[in-house]
C-alpha positions in Angstrom: 75.4 87.1 108.0 76.2 83.7 108.1 78.2 82.3 110.8 80.9 81.1 108.2 81.2 84.7 106.9 81.7 85.8 110.6 84.5 83.2 111.1 86.3 84.3 107.9 85.8 88.1 109.1 87.3 87.2 112.6 90.3 85.4 110.8 91.0 88.2 108.8 91.0 90.6 111.8 93.4 88.0 113.5 95.7 88.0 110.4 95.8 91.7 110.5 96.7 92.2 114.0 98.7 89.1 115.1 101.6 89.5 112.4 101.8 93.3 112.9 102.2 92.9 116.7 104.9 90.1 116.1 106.7 92.4 113.5 106.4 95.3 115.9 107.8 93.2 118.9 110.7 92.3 116.7 111.4 95.7 115.5 111.5 96.5 119.3 114.1 93.9 120.2 116.2 94.4 117.1 118.9 97.2 117.2 119.4 97.5 113.6 115.5 97.7 112.6 114.3 96.5 109.4 117.8 96.0 108.0 118.3 93.2 110.5 114.9 91.7 109.9 115.8 91.5 106.0 119.2 90.1 106.8 117.7 87.3 109.1 115.0 86.5 106.3 117.8 86.1 103.6 120.7 84.6 105.5 118.8 82.0 107.6 118.0 79.1 105.2 114.6 78.1 107.4 113.6 81.7 107.5 114.2 82.0 103.7 112.3 78.8 103.0 109.3 80.2 104.8 109.5 83.6 103.3 109.7 81.8 99.8 106.8 79.6 100.5 104.8 82.8 101.7 105.7 84.6 98.3 104.8 81.6 96.3 101.3 81.3 98.1 100.7 84.7 97.8 101.4 84.9 94.0 99.1 81.7 93.5 96.2 83.5 95.5 96.8 86.7 93.2 96.3 84.4 90.3 93.1 82.6 91.8 91.4 86.0 92.9 92.1 87.4 89.4 90.6 84.2 87.7 87.7 84.1 90.0 86.8 87.6 90.0 86.7 87.6 86.1 84.4 84.6 86.0 82.2 85.7 89.0 82.2 89.3 88.2 82.9 90.1 92.0 85.0 93.1 91.4 84.9 94.0 95.0 87.2 91.1 95.5 90.0 92.8 93.8 90.7 94.8 97.0 92.2 91.6 98.2 95.2 91.8 96.2 96.7 95.0 97.5 95.6 94.2 100.9 97.4 90.9 100.6 100.8 92.5 99.3 100.7 95.3 101.7 99.6 93.5 104.9 100.1 89.7 104.3 98.6 86.5 103.3 97.2 85.8 106.7 94.8 88.9 106.2 94.2 88.5 102.4 93.2 84.9 102.3 90.4 84.9 104.9 89.4 88.5 103.6 89.0 87.0 100.1 86.9 84.0 101.4 84.7 86.5 103.3 84.1 88.6 100.0 83.6 85.5 98.0 80.8 84.0 100.3 78.7 87.1 100.2 75.7 87.2 98.0 76.5 88.6 94.6 73.7 90.4 93.0 
């Protein structure tokens, strides 16, 4: 495995762990739980702009993954789409780059 693929894999692992820990910490300190987090995301303009940018970037990456998978016939890369929607863009993007840089036979 190349050094670049290892970097992508390491970034995917970080993209899985770091946001999950931050969300758990936020839930720990929030008395209302998930409802309070959703309220913060919607009512705070700065948070909302970050959420909107992330959603648009996720949709853009989904279109990119679908189009490249169709051309390259790298069907394994389609696993990135549910991984991105269920975990996040910080996990899905480096995972896709990891899968994209593997030798396709």
